All heavy atoms as a GROMACS GRO file, in nm:
protein
  599
    1ALA      N    1   0.082  -0.120   0.000
    1ALA     CA    2   0.000   0.000   0.000
    1ALA      C    3   0.086   0.125   0.000
    1ALA      O    4   0.044   0.228  -0.050
    1ALA     CB    5  -0.092  -0.001   0.121
    2MET      N    6   0.207   0.116   0.053
    2MET     CA    7   0.293   0.234   0.060
    2MET      C    8   0.354   0.270  -0.075
    2MET      O    9   0.375   0.387  -0.104
    2MET     CB   10   0.404   0.211   0.163
    2MET     CG   11   0.352   0.199   0.305
    2MET     SD   12   0.480   0.155   0.423
    2MET     CE   13   0.593   0.290   0.407
    3ASN      N   14   0.383   0.170  -0.158
    3ASN     CA   15   0.450   0.196  -0.285
    3ASN      C   16   0.388   0.105  -0.392
    3ASN      O   17   0.416  -0.015  -0.394
    3ASN     CB   18   0.600   0.171  -0.272
    3ASN     CG   19   0.676   0.204  -0.398
    3ASN    OD1   20   0.618   0.237  -0.501
    3ASN    ND2   21   0.807   0.193  -0.390
    4ASP      N   22   0.307   0.160  -0.481
    4ASP     CA   23   0.241   0.077  -0.582
    4ASP      C   24   0.332   0.044  -0.700
    4ASP      O   25   0.289  -0.018  -0.795
    4ASP     CB   26   0.112   0.144  -0.631
    4ASP     CG   27   0.138   0.273  -0.705
    4ASP    OD1   28   0.250   0.327  -0.697
    4ASP    OD2   29   0.043   0.321  -0.770
    5ARG      N   30   0.459   0.082  -0.696
    5ARG     CA   31   0.555   0.050  -0.802
    5ARG      C   32   0.651  -0.062  -0.758
    5ARG      O   33   0.748  -0.090  -0.826
    5ARG     CB   34   0.636   0.174  -0.841
    5ARG     CG   35   0.552   0.292  -0.874
    5ARG     CD   36   0.536   0.333  -1.017
    5ARG     NE   37   0.638   0.294  -1.110
    5ARG     CZ   38   0.608   0.236  -1.228
    5ARG    NH1   39   0.485   0.210  -1.260
    5ARG    NH2   40   0.704   0.206  -1.311
    6HIS      N   41   0.624  -0.125  -0.647
    6HIS     CA   42   0.710  -0.230  -0.594
    6HIS      C   43   0.663  -0.365  -0.649
    6HIS      O   44   0.573  -0.430  -0.594
    6HIS     CB   45   0.708  -0.227  -0.441
    6HIS     CG   46   0.812  -0.311  -0.377
    6HIS    ND1   47   0.947  -0.288  -0.392
    6HIS    CD2   48   0.801  -0.420  -0.298
    6HIS    CE1   49   1.014  -0.379  -0.324
    6HIS    NE2   50   0.927  -0.460  -0.267
    7TRP      N   51   0.725  -0.410  -0.757
    7TRP     CA   52   0.678  -0.530  -0.827
    7TRP      C   53   0.691  -0.657  -0.743
    7TRP      O   54   0.612  -0.750  -0.759
    7TRP     CB   55   0.750  -0.546  -0.960
    7TRP     CG   56   0.896  -0.576  -0.950
    7TRP    CD1   57   0.998  -0.484  -0.948
    7TRP    CD2   58   0.958  -0.704  -0.939
    7TRP    NE1   59   1.118  -0.548  -0.936
    7TRP    CE2   60   1.097  -0.683  -0.931
    7TRP    CE3   61   0.910  -0.834  -0.935
    7TRP    CZ2   62   1.186  -0.788  -0.920
    7TRP    CZ3   63   1.000  -0.938  -0.924
    7TRP    CH2   64   1.136  -0.914  -0.916
    8ARG      N   65   0.786  -0.663  -0.654
    8ARG     CA   66   0.805  -0.784  -0.572
    8ARG      C   67   0.685  -0.808  -0.479
    8ARG      O   68   0.649  -0.922  -0.452
    8ARG     CB   69   0.933  -0.776  -0.492
    8ARG     CG   70   1.056  -0.801  -0.576
    8ARG     CD   71   1.180  -0.813  -0.490
    8ARG     NE   72   1.294  -0.848  -0.571
    8ARG     CZ   73   1.387  -0.762  -0.611
    8ARG    NH1   74   1.378  -0.635  -0.577
    8ARG    NH2   75   1.488  -0.802  -0.684
    9ALA      N   76   0.625  -0.701  -0.431
    9ALA     CA   77   0.506  -0.717  -0.347
    9ALA      C   78   0.394  -0.782  -0.426
    9ALA      O   79   0.324  -0.871  -0.376
    9ALA     CB   80   0.463  -0.582  -0.291
   10TYR      N   81   0.377  -0.738  -0.550
   10TYR     CA   82   0.272  -0.798  -0.634
   10TYR      C   83   0.304  -0.944  -0.667
   10TYR      O   84   0.215  -1.029  -0.665
   10TYR     CB   85   0.256  -0.718  -0.764
   10TYR     CG   86   0.194  -0.584  -0.743
   10TYR    CD1   87   0.269  -0.468  -0.753
   10TYR    CD2   88   0.059  -0.571  -0.714
   10TYR    CE1   89   0.213  -0.344  -0.733
   10TYR    CE2   90   0.002  -0.447  -0.694
   10TYR     CZ   91   0.079  -0.334  -0.703
   10TYR     OH   92   0.022  -0.210  -0.684
   11SER      N   93   0.429  -0.973  -0.697
   11SER     CA   94   0.463  -1.111  -0.730
   11SER      C   95   0.451  -1.203  -0.609
   11SER      O   96   0.403  -1.316  -0.621
   11SER     CB   97   0.603  -1.121  -0.791
   11SER     OG   98   0.702  -1.089  -0.696
   12ASN      N   99   0.490  -1.155  -0.492
   12ASN     CA  100   0.476  -1.236  -0.371
   12ASN      C  101   0.330  -1.263  -0.339
   12ASN      O  102   0.291  -1.374  -0.303
   12ASN     CB  103   0.543  -1.168  -0.252
   12ASN     CG  104   0.694  -1.170  -0.261
   12ASN    OD1  105   0.752  -1.252  -0.332
   12ASN    ND2  106   0.758  -1.079  -0.191
   13ARG      N  107   0.246  -1.160  -0.353
   13ARG     CA  108   0.105  -1.179  -0.326
   13ARG      C  109   0.042  -1.269  -0.431
   13ARG      O  110  -0.042  -1.354  -0.399
   13ARG     CB  111   0.033  -1.044  -0.320
   13ARG     CG  112  -0.110  -1.057  -0.268
   13ARG     CD  113  -0.169  -0.926  -0.233
   13ARG     NE  114  -0.183  -0.842  -0.351
   13ARG     CZ  115  -0.234  -0.720  -0.349
   13ARG    NH1  116  -0.273  -0.666  -0.234
   13ARG    NH2  117  -0.244  -0.649  -0.458
   14ALA      N  118   0.085  -1.258  -0.556
   14ALA     CA  119   0.034  -1.347  -0.661
   14ALA      C  120   0.068  -1.492  -0.629
   14ALA      O  121  -0.015  -1.582  -0.648
   14ALA     CB  122   0.090  -1.307  -0.797
   15LEU      N  123   0.189  -1.515  -0.582
   15LEU     CA  124   0.228  -1.651  -0.544
   15LEU      C  125   0.139  -1.704  -0.432
   15LEU      O  126   0.094  -1.818  -0.436
   15LEU     CB  127   0.375  -1.653  -0.501
   15LEU     CG  128   0.428  -1.787  -0.450
   15LEU    CD1  129   0.414  -1.895  -0.556
   15LEU    CD2  130   0.572  -1.772  -0.406
   16ALA      N  131   0.112  -1.621  -0.333
   16ALA     CA  132   0.023  -1.662  -0.224
   16ALA      C  133  -0.116  -1.694  -0.277
   16ALA      O  134  -0.178  -1.793  -0.238
   16ALA     CB  135   0.016  -1.553  -0.117
   17TYR      N  136  -0.165  -1.612  -0.369
   17TYR     CA  137  -0.296  -1.637  -0.428
   17TYR      C  138  -0.300  -1.768  -0.507
   17TYR      O  139  -0.397  -1.842  -0.501
   17TYR     CB  140  -0.338  -1.521  -0.519
   17TYR     CG  141  -0.384  -1.397  -0.446
   17TYR    CD1  142  -0.363  -1.272  -0.503
   17TYR    CD2  143  -0.449  -1.402  -0.324
   17TYR    CE1  144  -0.405  -1.156  -0.439
   17TYR    CE2  145  -0.491  -1.288  -0.259
   17TYR     CZ  146  -0.470  -1.165  -0.317
   17TYR     OH  147  -0.512  -1.052  -0.254
   18VAL      N  148  -0.193  -1.796  -0.580
   18VAL     CA  149  -0.187  -1.923  -0.654
   18VAL      C  150  -0.194  -2.040  -0.557
   18VAL      O  151  -0.267  -2.137  -0.579
   18VAL     CB  152  -0.060  -1.931  -0.742
   18VAL    CG1  153  -0.038  -2.072  -0.795
   18VAL    CG2  154  -0.068  -1.832  -0.857
   19GLN      N  155  -0.121  -2.032  -0.449
   19GLN     CA  156  -0.119  -2.141  -0.351
   19GLN      C  157  -0.253  -2.155  -0.279
   19GLN      O  158  -0.288  -2.264  -0.234
   19GLN     CB  159  -0.005  -2.121  -0.252
   19GLN     CG  160   0.130  -2.137  -0.318
   19GLN     CD  161   0.245  -2.104  -0.227
   19GLN    OE1  162   0.230  -2.036  -0.126
   19GLN    NE2  163   0.364  -2.151  -0.263
   20MET      N  164  -0.329  -2.046  -0.269
   20MET     CA  165  -0.461  -2.051  -0.206
   20MET      C  166  -0.572  -2.078  -0.309
   20MET      O  167  -0.689  -2.078  -0.274
   20MET     CB  168  -0.491  -1.918  -0.134
   20MET     CG  169  -0.405  -1.894  -0.015
   20MET     SD  170  -0.454  -1.749   0.082
   20MET     CE  171  -0.452  -1.617  -0.036
   21GLU      N  172  -0.531  -2.101  -0.436
   21GLU     CA  173  -0.623  -2.128  -0.546
   21GLU      C  174  -0.718  -2.012  -0.574
   21GLU      O  175  -0.830  -2.031  -0.618
   21GLU     CB  176  -0.699  -2.258  -0.524
   21GLU     CG  177  -0.608  -2.379  -0.515
   21GLU     CD  178  -0.681  -2.509  -0.492
   21GLU    OE1  179  -0.806  -2.510  -0.486
   21GLU    OE2  180  -0.612  -2.611  -0.482
   22ARG      N  181  -0.671  -1.890  -0.550
   22ARG     CA  182  -0.745  -1.768  -0.584
   22ARG      C  183  -0.686  -1.713  -0.713
   22ARG      O  184  -0.613  -1.615  -0.715
   22ARG     CB  185  -0.736  -1.667  -0.470
   22ARG     CG  186  -0.810  -1.714  -0.344
   22ARG     CD  187  -0.792  -1.622  -0.227
   22ARG     NE  188  -0.827  -1.484  -0.258
   22ARG     CZ  189  -0.814  -1.384  -0.170
   22ARG    NH1  190  -0.769  -1.408  -0.048
   22ARG    NH2  191  -0.847  -1.262  -0.204
   23TYR      N  192  -0.718  -1.781  -0.822
   23TYR     CA  193  -0.650  -1.758  -0.948
   23TYR      C  194  -0.682  -1.622  -1.012
   23TYR      O  195  -0.594  -1.562  -1.073
   23TYR     CB  196  -0.681  -1.871  -1.046
   23TYR     CG  197  -0.640  -2.007  -0.991
   23TYR    CD1  198  -0.730  -2.112  -0.986
   23TYR    CD2  199  -0.512  -2.029  -0.941
   23TYR    CE1  200  -0.693  -2.235  -0.936
   23TYR    CE2  201  -0.475  -2.151  -0.891
   23TYR     CZ  202  -0.565  -2.254  -0.889
   23TYR     OH  203  -0.528  -2.376  -0.838
   24SER      N  204  -0.802  -1.572  -0.997
   24SER     CA  205  -0.833  -1.442  -1.057
   24SER      C  206  -0.757  -1.331  -0.986
   24SER      O  207  -0.709  -1.236  -1.050
   24SER     CB  208  -0.984  -1.416  -1.055
   24SER     OG  209  -1.032  -1.412  -0.923
   25ASP      N  210  -0.742  -1.341  -0.854
   25ASP     CA  211  -0.663  -1.243  -0.780
   25ASP      C  212  -0.515  -1.252  -0.818
   25ASP      O  213  -0.447  -1.151  -0.833
   25ASP     CB  214  -0.678  -1.264  -0.629
   25ASP     CG  215  -0.819  -1.235  -0.579
   25ASP    OD1  216  -0.886  -1.148  -0.638
   25ASP    OD2  217  -0.862  -1.300  -0.482
   26ALA      N  218  -0.467  -1.375  -0.836
   26ALA     CA  219  -0.328  -1.394  -0.877
   26ALA      C  220  -0.305  -1.333  -1.015
   26ALA      O  221  -0.201  -1.270  -1.039
   26ALA     CB  222  -0.294  -1.543  -0.878
   27GLU      N  223  -0.399  -1.350  -1.105
   27GLU     CA  224  -0.387  -1.294  -1.240
   27GLU      C  225  -0.375  -1.142  -1.235
   27GLU      O  226  -0.290  -1.084  -1.305
   27GLU     CB  227  -0.506  -1.336  -1.324
   27GLU     CG  228  -0.506  -1.278  -1.464
   27GLU     CD  229  -0.391  -1.327  -1.549
   27GLU    OE1  230  -0.349  -1.443  -1.534
   27GLU    OE2  231  -0.341  -1.248  -1.632
   28GLN      N  232  -0.455  -1.078  -1.154
   28GLN     CA  233  -0.450  -0.932  -1.144
   28GLN      C  234  -0.314  -0.885  -1.093
   28GLN      O  235  -0.256  -0.790  -1.147
   28GLN     CB  236  -0.561  -0.882  -1.052
   28GLN     CG  237  -0.699  -0.898  -1.109
   28GLN     CD  238  -0.807  -0.862  -1.008
   28GLN    OE1  239  -0.779  -0.826  -0.894
   28GLN    NE2  240  -0.932  -0.872  -1.051
   29ASP      N  241  -0.264  -0.950  -0.988
   29ASP     CA  242  -0.135  -0.910  -0.933
   29ASP      C  243  -0.020  -0.940  -1.030
   29ASP      O  244   0.075  -0.864  -1.041
   29ASP     CB  245  -0.110  -0.977  -0.799
   29ASP     CG  246  -0.181  -0.907  -0.685
   29ASP    OD1  247  -0.236  -0.798  -0.706
   29ASP    OD2  248  -0.180  -0.963  -0.573
   30LEU      N  249  -0.031  -1.052  -1.103
   30LEU     CA  250   0.073  -1.084  -1.200
   30LEU      C  251   0.076  -0.984  -1.314
   30LEU      O  252   0.183  -0.946  -1.362
   30LEU     CB  253   0.053  -1.225  -1.255
   30LEU     CG  254   0.116  -1.336  -1.174
   30LEU    CD1  255   0.079  -1.471  -1.231
   30LEU    CD2  256   0.266  -1.320  -1.170
   31GLN      N  257  -0.039  -0.940  -1.359
   31GLN     CA  258  -0.042  -0.840  -1.465
   31GLN      C  259   0.028  -0.712  -1.420
   31GLN      O  260   0.104  -0.652  -1.496
   31GLN     CB  261  -0.185  -0.811  -1.507
   31GLN     CG  262  -0.246  -0.922  -1.589
   31GLN     CD  263  -0.391  -0.894  -1.626
   31GLN    OE1  264  -0.448  -0.792  -1.592
   31GLN    NE2  265  -0.450  -0.989  -1.698
   32LYS      N  266   0.002  -0.670  -1.298
   32LYS     CA  267   0.066  -0.550  -1.245
   32LYS      C  268   0.217  -0.571  -1.231
   32LYS      O  269   0.298  -0.486  -1.270
   32LYS     CB  270   0.005  -0.513  -1.109
   32LYS     CG  271   0.057  -0.386  -1.050
   32LYS     CD  272   0.016  -0.265  -1.130
   32LYS     CE  273   0.060  -0.138  -1.057
   32LYS     NZ  274   0.032  -0.018  -1.130
   33ALA      N  275   0.258  -0.686  -1.178
   33ALA     CA  276   0.401  -0.715  -1.162
   33ALA      C  277   0.471  -0.722  -1.298
   33ALA      O  278   0.582  -0.672  -1.314
   33ALA     CB  279   0.420  -0.846  -1.086
   34GLU      N  280   0.405  -0.782  -1.397
   34GLU     CA  281   0.464  -0.792  -1.531
   34GLU      C  282   0.477  -0.654  -1.596
   34GLU      O  283   0.572  -0.630  -1.672
   34GLU     CB  284   0.380  -0.884  -1.619
   34GLU     CG  285   0.394  -1.029  -1.581
   34GLU     CD  286   0.291  -1.119  -1.647
   34GLU    OE1  287   0.184  -1.071  -1.688
   34GLU    OE2  288   0.319  -1.240  -1.656
   35SER      N  289   0.384  -0.565  -1.568
   35SER     CA  290   0.396  -0.432  -1.626
   35SER      C  291   0.510  -0.352  -1.561
   35SER      O  292   0.572  -0.270  -1.627
   35SER     CB  293   0.264  -0.355  -1.611
   35SER     OG  294   0.239  -0.321  -1.476
   36LEU      N  295   0.538  -0.380  -1.434
   36LEU     CA  296   0.646  -0.310  -1.364
   36LEU      C  297   0.782  -0.372  -1.390
   36LEU      O  298   0.883  -0.302  -1.394
   36LEU     CB  299   0.618  -0.308  -1.213
   36LEU     CG  300   0.493  -0.230  -1.170
   36LEU    CD1  301   0.466  -0.253  -1.022
   36LEU    CD2  302   0.511  -0.082  -1.199
   37ALA      N  303   0.787  -0.504  -1.402
   37ALA     CA  304   0.915  -0.575  -1.422
   37ALA      C  305   0.895  -0.686  -1.525
   37ALA      O  306   0.886  -0.804  -1.491
   37ALA     CB  307   0.964  -0.632  -1.290
   38PRO      N  308   0.887  -0.651  -1.654
   38PRO     CA  309   0.855  -0.751  -1.757
   38PRO      C  310   0.960  -0.860  -1.774
   38PRO      O  311   0.928  -0.967  -1.825
   38PRO     CB  312   0.840  -0.667  -1.884
   38PRO     CG  313   0.913  -0.542  -1.858
   38PRO     CD  314   0.906  -0.518  -1.710
   39ASN      N  315   1.083  -0.838  -1.734
   39ASN     CA  316   1.188  -0.938  -1.753
   39ASN      C  317   1.224  -1.015  -1.627
   39ASN      O  318   1.323  -1.088  -1.625
   39ASN     CB  319   1.314  -0.871  -1.809
   39ASN     CG  320   1.288  -0.811  -1.945
   39ASN    OD1  321   1.217  -0.869  -2.026
   39ASN    ND2  322   1.344  -0.694  -1.970
   40SER      N  323   1.144  -1.003  -1.524
   40SER     CA  324   1.175  -1.069  -1.397
   40SER      C  325   1.154  -1.220  -1.408
   40SER      O  326   1.048  -1.268  -1.449
   40SER     CB  327   1.084  -1.014  -1.287
   40SER     OG  328   1.090  -1.096  -1.173
   41ARG      N  329   1.256  -1.295  -1.371
   41ARG     CA  330   1.248  -1.441  -1.373
   41ARG      C  331   1.144  -1.491  -1.272
   41ARG      O  332   1.071  -1.586  -1.297
   41ARG     CB  333   1.384  -1.501  -1.344
   41ARG     CG  334   1.383  -1.654  -1.350
   41ARG     CD  335   1.518  -1.712  -1.323
   41ARG     NE  336   1.611  -1.670  -1.426
   41ARG     CZ  337   1.742  -1.672  -1.412
   41ARG    NH1  338   1.797  -1.714  -1.301
   41ARG    NH2  339   1.820  -1.633  -1.511
   42LYS      N  340   1.137  -1.425  -1.157
   42LYS     CA  341   1.041  -1.466  -1.053
   42LYS      C  342   0.898  -1.450  -1.102
   42LYS      O  343   0.814  -1.538  -1.082
   42LYS     CB  344   1.063  -1.383  -0.926
   42LYS     CG  345   0.970  -1.422  -0.814
   42LYS     CD  346   1.000  -1.344  -0.688
   42LYS     CE  347   0.906  -1.389  -0.578
   42LYS     NZ  348   0.931  -1.318  -0.453
   43VAL      N  349   0.870  -1.339  -1.168
   43VAL     CA  350   0.734  -1.316  -1.219
   43VAL      C  351   0.700  -1.419  -1.326
   43VAL      O  352   0.589  -1.472  -1.329
   43VAL     CB  353   0.720  -1.172  -1.273
   43VAL    CG1  354   0.587  -1.151  -1.341
   43VAL    CG2  355   0.739  -1.071  -1.161
   44LYS      N  356   0.796  -1.452  -1.411
   44LYS     CA  357   0.773  -1.553  -1.514
   44LYS      C  358   0.747  -1.691  -1.452
   44LYS      O  359   0.664  -1.768  -1.501
   44LYS     CB  360   0.891  -1.558  -1.610
   44LYS     CG  361   0.901  -1.436  -1.698
   44LYS     CD  362   1.022  -1.441  -1.789
   44LYS     CE  363   1.030  -1.313  -1.871
   44LYS     NZ  364   1.144  -1.313  -1.961
   45THR      N  365   0.818  -1.721  -1.344
   45THR     CA  366   0.799  -1.849  -1.276
   45THR      C  367   0.659  -1.858  -1.216
   45THR      O  368   0.591  -1.961  -1.226
   45THR     CB  369   0.905  -1.868  -1.166
   45THR    OG1  370   1.034  -1.863  -1.226
   45THR    CG2  371   0.886  -1.999  -1.093
   46ILE      N  372   0.614  -1.750  -1.154
   46ILE     CA  373   0.480  -1.750  -1.094
   46ILE      C  374   0.374  -1.757  -1.204
   46ILE      O  375   0.273  -1.825  -1.188
   46ILE     CB  376   0.461  -1.628  -1.003
   46ILE    CG1  377   0.562  -1.634  -0.887
   46ILE    CG2  378   0.319  -1.622  -0.949
   46ILE    CD1  379   0.570  -1.507  -0.806
   47ARG      N  380   0.398  -1.692  -1.318
   47ARG     CA  381   0.306  -1.702  -1.431
   47ARG      C  382   0.295  -1.847  -1.477
   47ARG      O  383   0.186  -1.897  -1.504
   47ARG     CB  384   0.354  -1.612  -1.545
   47ARG     CG  385   0.284  -1.632  -1.677
   47ARG     CD  386   0.138  -1.597  -1.676
   47ARG     NE  387   0.118  -1.454  -1.659
   47ARG     CZ  388   0.000  -1.403  -1.631
   47ARG    NH1  389  -0.106  -1.480  -1.614
   47ARG    NH2  390  -0.014  -1.273  -1.615
   48ALA      N  391   0.408  -1.917  -1.483
   48ALA     CA  392   0.407  -2.058  -1.522
   48ALA      C  393   0.330  -2.143  -1.420
   48ALA      O  394   0.254  -2.234  -1.459
   48ALA     CB  395   0.549  -2.109  -1.537
   49MET      N  396   0.346  -2.113  -1.293
   49MET     CA  397   0.273  -2.186  -1.190
   49MET      C  398   0.122  -2.164  -1.205
   49MET      O  399   0.043  -2.258  -1.190
   49MET     CB  400   0.320  -2.142  -1.051
   49MET     CG  401   0.461  -2.184  -1.018
   49MET     SD  402   0.520  -2.110  -0.865
   49MET     CE  403   0.416  -2.192  -0.745
   50LEU      N  404   0.084  -2.041  -1.233
   50LEU     CA  405  -0.057  -2.010  -1.252
   50LEU      C  406  -0.112  -2.083  -1.374
   50LEU      O  407  -0.221  -2.142  -1.368
   50LEU     CB  408  -0.078  -1.859  -1.265
   50LEU     CG  409  -0.221  -1.813  -1.292
   50LEU    CD1  410  -0.314  -1.852  -1.177
   50LEU    CD2  411  -0.224  -1.662  -1.315
   51LEU      N  412  -0.038  -2.083  -1.482
   51LEU     CA  413  -0.083  -2.154  -1.603
   51LEU      C  414  -0.092  -2.305  -1.578
   51LEU      O  415  -0.184  -2.370  -1.628
   51LEU     CB  416   0.010  -2.124  -1.720
   51LEU     CG  417  -0.004  -1.985  -1.779
   51LEU    CD1  418   0.104  -1.961  -1.884
   51LEU    CD2  419  -0.142  -1.964  -1.838
   52ASP      N  420   0.003  -2.360  -1.504
   52ASP     CA  421  -0.004  -2.503  -1.472
   52ASP      C  422  -0.128  -2.536  -1.390
   52ASP      O  423  -0.188  -2.642  -1.406
   52ASP     CB  424   0.120  -2.547  -1.393
   52ASP     CG  425   0.243  -2.561  -1.481
   52ASP    OD1  426   0.228  -2.567  -1.605
   52ASP    OD2  427   0.354  -2.566  -1.424
   53ALA      N  428  -0.167  -2.445  -1.303
   53ALA     CA  429  -0.284  -2.469  -1.218
   53ALA      C  430  -0.415  -2.449  -1.294
   53ALA      O  431  -0.512  -2.522  -1.270
   53ALA     CB  432  -0.280  -2.376  -1.096
   54THR      N  433  -0.419  -2.353  -1.384
   54THR     CA  434  -0.546  -2.320  -1.449
   54THR      C  435  -0.562  -2.386  -1.585
   54THR      O  436  -0.675  -2.408  -1.628
   54THR     CB  437  -0.560  -2.168  -1.468
   54THR    OG1  438  -0.450  -2.119  -1.544
   54THR    CG2  439  -0.564  -2.098  -1.332
   55ASP      N  440  -0.453  -2.416  -1.653
   55ASP     CA  441  -0.460  -2.475  -1.787
   55ASP      C  442  -0.350  -2.577  -1.803
   55ASP      O  443  -0.253  -2.555  -1.877
   55ASP     CB  444  -0.448  -2.364  -1.892
   55ASP     CG  445  -0.479  -2.413  -2.032
   55ASP    OD1  446  -0.546  -2.517  -2.046
   55ASP    OD2  447  -0.436  -2.346  -2.128
   56PRO      N  448  -0.361  -2.691  -1.733
   56PRO     CA  449  -0.252  -2.789  -1.736
   56PRO      C  450  -0.236  -2.850  -1.876
   56PRO      O  451  -0.331  -2.863  -1.952
   56PRO     CB  452  -0.295  -2.894  -1.634
   56PRO     CG  453  -0.441  -2.879  -1.622
   56PRO     CD  454  -0.472  -2.735  -1.652
   57VAL      N  455  -0.115  -2.886  -1.906
   57VAL     CA  456  -0.082  -2.946  -2.034
   57VAL      C  457  -0.098  -3.097  -2.020
   57VAL      O  458  -0.042  -3.158  -1.929
   57VAL     CB  459   0.062  -2.910  -2.076
   57VAL    CG1  460   0.099  -2.979  -2.205
   57VAL    CG2  461   0.076  -2.761  -2.088
   58ALA      N  462  -0.173  -3.156  -2.111
   58ALA     CA  463  -0.189  -3.302  -2.110
   58ALA      C  464  -0.070  -3.364  -2.180
   58ALA      O  465  -0.026  -3.315  -2.285
   58ALA     CB  466  -0.318  -3.340  -2.181
   59PRO      N  467  -0.017  -3.471  -2.125
   59PRO     CA  468   0.097  -3.537  -2.192
   59PRO      C  469   0.054  -3.595  -2.326
   59PRO      O  470  -0.055  -3.650  -2.340
   59PRO     CB  471   0.137  -3.647  -2.094
   59PRO     CG  472   0.019  -3.669  -2.009
   59PRO     CD  473  -0.056  -3.540  -2.004
   60GLN      N  474   0.140  -3.579  -2.426
   60GLN     CA  475   0.109  -3.631  -2.558
   60GLN      C  476   0.186  -3.757  -2.590
   60GLN      O  477   0.160  -3.820  -2.691
   60GLN     CB  478   0.139  -3.524  -2.663
   60GLN     CG  479   0.048  -3.404  -2.650
   60GLN     CD  480   0.070  -3.306  -2.763
   60GLN    OE1  481   0.147  -3.329  -2.854
   60GLN    NE2  482   0.003  -3.194  -2.753
   61ILE      N  483   0.278  -3.794  -2.504
   61ILE     CA  484   0.357  -3.914  -2.526
   61ILE      C  485   0.320  -4.015  -2.418
   61ILE      O  486   0.318  -3.984  -2.300
   61ILE     CB  487   0.507  -3.884  -2.517
   61ILE    CG1  488   0.546  -3.786  -2.628
   61ILE    CG2  489   0.589  -4.011  -2.525
   61ILE    CD1  490   0.689  -3.740  -2.619
   62VAL      N  491   0.289  -4.136  -2.461
   62VAL     CA  492   0.260  -4.244  -2.368
   62VAL      C  493   0.371  -4.347  -2.383
   62VAL      O  494   0.398  -4.393  -2.495
   62VAL     CB  495   0.122  -4.307  -2.397
   62VAL    CG1  496   0.097  -4.424  -2.305
   62VAL    CG2  497   0.013  -4.203  -2.384
   63ILE      N  498   0.434  -4.380  -2.274
   63ILE     CA  499   0.544  -4.477  -2.278
   63ILE      C  500   0.490  -4.610  -2.229
   63ILE      O  501   0.439  -4.620  -2.118
   63ILE     CB  502   0.662  -4.430  -2.190
   63ILE    CG1  503   0.716  -4.299  -2.245
   63ILE    CG2  504   0.769  -4.538  -2.184
   63ILE    CD1  505   0.822  -4.237  -2.159
   64ASP      N  506   0.500  -4.709  -2.313
   64ASP     CA  507   0.459  -4.844  -2.277
   64ASP      C  508   0.584  -4.917  -2.229
   64ASP      O  509   0.668  -4.958  -2.308
   64ASP     CB  510   0.398  -4.915  -2.398
   64ASP     CG  511   0.344  -5.052  -2.363
   64ASP    OD1  512   0.348  -5.090  -2.244
   64ASP    OD2  513   0.298  -5.122  -2.455
   65ASP      N  514   0.596  -4.931  -2.097
   65ASP     CA  515   0.716  -4.993  -2.042
   65ASP      C  516   0.695  -5.139  -2.004
   65ASP      O  517   0.772  -5.197  -1.930
   65ASP     CB  518   0.769  -4.913  -1.924
   65ASP     CG  519   0.670  -4.902  -1.810
   65ASP    OD1  520   0.555  -4.942  -1.828
   65ASP    OD2  521   0.709  -4.854  -1.703
   66ARG      N  522   0.589  -5.200  -2.057
   66ARG     CA  523   0.570  -5.343  -2.032
   66ARG      C  524   0.676  -5.421  -2.109
   66ARG      O  525   0.715  -5.384  -2.220
   66ARG     CB  526   0.431  -5.388  -2.077
   66ARG     CG  527   0.321  -5.324  -1.995
   66ARG     CD  528   0.188  -5.363  -2.047
   66ARG     NE  529   0.170  -5.293  -2.175
   66ARG     CZ  530   0.061  -5.299  -2.250
   66ARG    NH1  531  -0.040  -5.372  -2.211
   66ARG    NH2  532   0.053  -5.234  -2.363
   67ARG      N  533   0.719  -5.528  -2.052
   67ARG     CA  534   0.822  -5.608  -2.118
   67ARG      C  535   0.762  -5.687  -2.233
   67ARG      O  536   0.656  -5.746  -2.221
   67ARG     CB  537   0.888  -5.702  -2.019
   67ARG     CG  538   0.965  -5.628  -1.913
   67ARG     CD  539   1.038  -5.726  -1.824
   67ARG     NE  540   1.114  -5.650  -1.727
   67ARG     CZ  541   1.245  -5.647  -1.724
   67ARG    NH1  542   1.315  -5.715  -1.811
   67ARG    NH2  543   1.308  -5.576  -1.634
   68GLN      N  544   0.831  -5.687  -2.343
   68GLN     CA  545   0.790  -5.761  -2.462
   68GLN      C  546   0.885  -5.878  -2.481
   68GLN      O  547   1.005  -5.867  -2.456
   68GLN     CB  548   0.797  -5.670  -2.586
   68GLN     CG  549   0.709  -5.546  -2.576
   68GLN     CD  550   0.562  -5.581  -2.580
   68GLN    OE1  551   0.521  -5.680  -2.642
   68GLN    NE2  552   0.480  -5.504  -2.510
   69PRO      N  553   0.834  -5.992  -2.527
   69PRO     CA  554   0.927  -6.103  -2.554
   69PRO      C  555   1.016  -6.067  -2.672
   69PRO      O  556   0.977  -5.990  -2.760
   69PRO     CB  557   0.834  -6.220  -2.589
   69PRO     CG  558   0.706  -6.157  -2.630
   69PRO     CD  559   0.698  -6.026  -2.558
   70PRO      N  560   1.137  -6.119  -2.673
   70PRO     CA  561   1.227  -6.094  -2.786
   70PRO      C  562   1.162  -6.140  -2.917
   70PRO      O  563   1.080  -6.231  -2.920
   70PRO     CB  564   1.351  -6.174  -2.754
   70PRO     CG  565   1.344  -6.202  -2.608
   70PRO     CD  566   1.199  -6.201  -2.571
   71ASP      N  567   1.200  -6.079  -3.028
   71ASP     CA  568   1.140  -6.109  -3.157
   71ASP      C  569   1.163  -6.252  -3.201
   71ASP      O  570   1.081  -6.311  -3.271
   71ASP     CB  571   1.196  -6.014  -3.266
   71ASP     CG  572   1.142  -5.874  -3.246
   71ASP    OD1  573   1.035  -5.859  -3.183
   71ASP    OD2  574   1.207  -5.778  -3.294
   72ASP      N  575   1.273  -6.315  -3.164
   72ASP     CA  576   1.305  -6.450  -3.211
   72ASP      C  577   1.218  -6.556  -3.141
   72ASP      O  578   1.213  -6.671  -3.186
   72ASP     CB  579   1.452  -6.482  -3.192
   72ASP     CG  580   1.498  -6.472  -3.048
   72ASP    OD1  581   1.422  -6.418  -2.965
   72ASP    OD2  582   1.609  -6.518  -3.019
   73GLU      N  583   1.146  -6.526  -3.036
   73GLU     CA  584   1.060  -6.622  -2.967
   73GLU      C  585   0.921  -6.625  -3.025
   73GLU      O  586   0.840  -6.710  -2.992
   73GLU     CB  587   1.054  -6.592  -2.818
   73GLU     CG  588   1.184  -6.620  -2.746
   73GLU     CD  589   1.170  -6.595  -2.596
   73GLU    OE1  590   1.058  -6.581  -2.546
   73GLU    OE2  591   1.275  -6.591  -2.530
   74ASN      N  592   0.883  -6.533  -3.111
   74ASN     CA  593   0.747  -6.529  -3.167
   74ASN      C  594   0.729  -6.625  -3.278
   74ASN      O  595   0.777  -6.661  -3.364
   74ASN     CB  596   0.713  -6.388  -3.215
   74ASN     CG  597   0.696  -6.294  -3.095
   74ASN    OD1  598   0.667  -6.339  -2.987
   74ASN    ND2  599   0.714  -6.166  -3.118
   0.00000   0.00000   0.00000
């Protein structure tokens, strides 16, 4: 509240919001932090955490690790 240009306060609060599953609040704080410090690694990491929580990526590769008999036994 004392300094609205302090991007770390916004990123820290966004992280807390992500952990509390308050994603819309986290989004607002992240937008403010990104506008103040667009190249911050911490802000990018929290953005990735928010995206993982709200829009997870489904795996496209399925590994079948069951053992197969050797080809010469078939």
